N, C-alpha and C positions, 0 to 999 in steps of 0.2 A: 479118793481121789478120780473125780471124773472129767474127763475131756471131751466127749460127744453129745453131752446132753446137760439138763438142768440137774442141780444135786437137789434132792429130796429135803427140804428144809421148813422149819416152822416159821411165824410171821416174824418172831424176833432176831433172824440168823439172817445176816448180811450178805449176798451171795460178791463173789470177787472172780474178776477174771484177771488173769496174770499173763502180761506180754514181756516176754524175754526171750533172745534169742538163745541163752544156753538151758539145757533139761534139767541140768544139774542145780542151777537156780529155782527153774521152777520146782522142781521136787522138792527142795527144802523148804522154802517159803511155803508151797503147797501143804506140807506136815505140820508147819506150823500153824497154820490158819484154820486147819481141819479139828486141830487138836482144842482150838477155842469154843467156848460156846456158843458164842456170837457170831462168827465169821465161819462161812466157807466157801471154799474155791469150785465157781461151777464151769471154769475151762480154762484153757491154756491159748495161747499163741505166739507166734515167733516173728512176726513180721507185722507191718502197718497193714496190709491188702487181708490178712488174716483175721487180725484183731479186728479190724470194722466188721467183717462177717461174721466173728463169733459175737459179737456187742450185739447187732442184728436180731442174730438167732435166740442167743441167751439170755440176753438182758440184764445185764448184773447191775448190780446195785453200786457197784466203784472198779474202776481199771487199775491198775499197778503199771507202770508202764517202765521200762528202760529208756535209756537216751540212747544208746548205741544199738541200732537193729538191723538187718541185711535190708538193703534196699533204702527207703525211706526211714528217715530217723524219728526218734522220740517225740521231739518237739513236733516235727508237720504232724506227726500221727496225733498230737493232743488238738492241733489246731482242728483238725478235722473231725475229731468227737466232739471239741466245742460247736464247732459249726452244722453236723449232723444230729448230735442227739443232746445239744441243748446244755441244762445244767447237770449232766453226768457227772459224777465227781472223780478226778483223776490224780491218781498220786504218783510220783516218779520216783522210783528208786533207783539210784545207780552208782556206779565205782566211781564217776566223775566229781571232783569237788563241788560243793554246792555255790562257793565263791562265783564258779566259773559260769553254771549254768540253772541256779534257783530261780533267778528273776527274769530270764528268760522264759522258762518254762511257766511260771507263774503268770506272766506278759499271754503266753499261746493258751492258758486256760487250765494250767495244772491247780491245784488246790494245796497242794503241799510238795514237799522234795525232801529225801532223806537218802542219805549213803548206805550203800550196802554192808560197810562196815560196822553201824550201827547194832548195839544190842536188838535182841527178840522182843525187848520189853516195849523199844524205843519204836520199834515198828507197828507193834499192835496199838501204841497209843497213838501213833499218826492216822493209822487206819480210822480208828475211834473216834480222832477228832475231825478229821475231815467228812464222817457221816454224819456229822452233828453239825455241819455246816460251816464249821470253822477252818482257817490255816494253820498250815504246820510247817514250821521250820526249825533247825536248832537254835537254842538259845544264842550262840555266837552269832547265826546271820541275822537273825532279826535285829540284834544289837548294832552289828553293821549299818543295817539300812538305816534306822533309828538314829546313829550319829550322823550318818551322812546328810538327813535331813536336816536333823537338828543344827549342823553346821551351813546349813543353806547351800547344800552341794547336791541336790536329788534328781537334779536333772545332766548333772557332769557325770558323764561316763571314763571308759578306758577306751586304748585306741582297739581293743579288740571289739567293741561294739560296732564296731564301723563292718566286721563281718556278717555276713548271713548265718543263719545257724548250721547250714551245712557246711560251709565254709569254715567255721568256729571247729564243727567236729574232724574236719580233714587237719587242722592245724594243732590239734590235741592229739592225734594219731603221728604224726609226723613228729612231736616232741616226744613219742612215747618210743621213737626211733623205727617205726614202719616205713617202708620205701613206698614208691610211687604204686606199683604192681601188687605189694603187699594191701594196701589202702583200698586200692580198687577190688580187690577180690573179697577184703572185709565187708566193703558196702555193697557190693554185688553193682558195680558198675565199671565202666571202659577206664583204660590207662589214659584216654585221650582226655576222659571227664576230670578225672584228678587232676592231670597237669594244666587243665584248664582254671581249675578251682587254685591250684598253688600259684597264678599267674595273677586272680583277681585278689589273692592274700597278701603277694608282693606289692602291689598297686595298690591298695588300701593300706595296708601298713608301712608303704613309703620306704621298702625295703630297696636295697642293693641288686640283690640276687637270689638265686635259689638257695645259696649257702647261707644267706642271710636270714632266710626264712627257717631253715632248720637252725639255726642257733639260736632266733629268737623263741621258736617252737619248745626246744630243750629248756630253754629259761624260763619258761612261762610253766611246764606242766613240773621241773624241780623247785622251782621256788617262788612260782604264782605271782608273776610279775614278767613285765618284757624289761630287758636291758636296755641301757642308754646307748 
């Protein structure tokens, strides 16, 4: 696998750029893709800024992006890719449950969402489907969206829809047990910035205080919903 330039390939090979802040994840996925006959990894990036530079330099056919990146998150990166590179397809591959992020990713411009725990054959299926111009989501997520539309609830969201993409990311990390300083280090921002996000989360979710924010975040991460 190469990270410094284009991979020689024939016309049938789709060139993939991997964007993930974990080298082991990039290595494992890269080996999987390079073993296929129709896909090859043309480069890697660990942040939004390096990803945009790599897209400009390597001109991939598809970009695989994680939600959680240092600095700017994957959702914001997807918006920039859509703005700067038009129809360049993006697949989100994340550890985060698709019920929380899939629709946000699609609204930002992604063409599909798959969780990292999925089998390798589903990963290849997702990439190939998106390369054909289709959308990829799990059967469960598609069913959930269709049922909501059929019930006339297409525009009805959850309280978490009030949060910005970054605020939701902070909320997720709070629910995973990270403290303010740990989240700041994880996202490469200041402690003051994270404190501001926490305050916005409290106000938007109409919670009583910081302890309530933590309780609700843990409830969401563990059970997929806010407690009453």
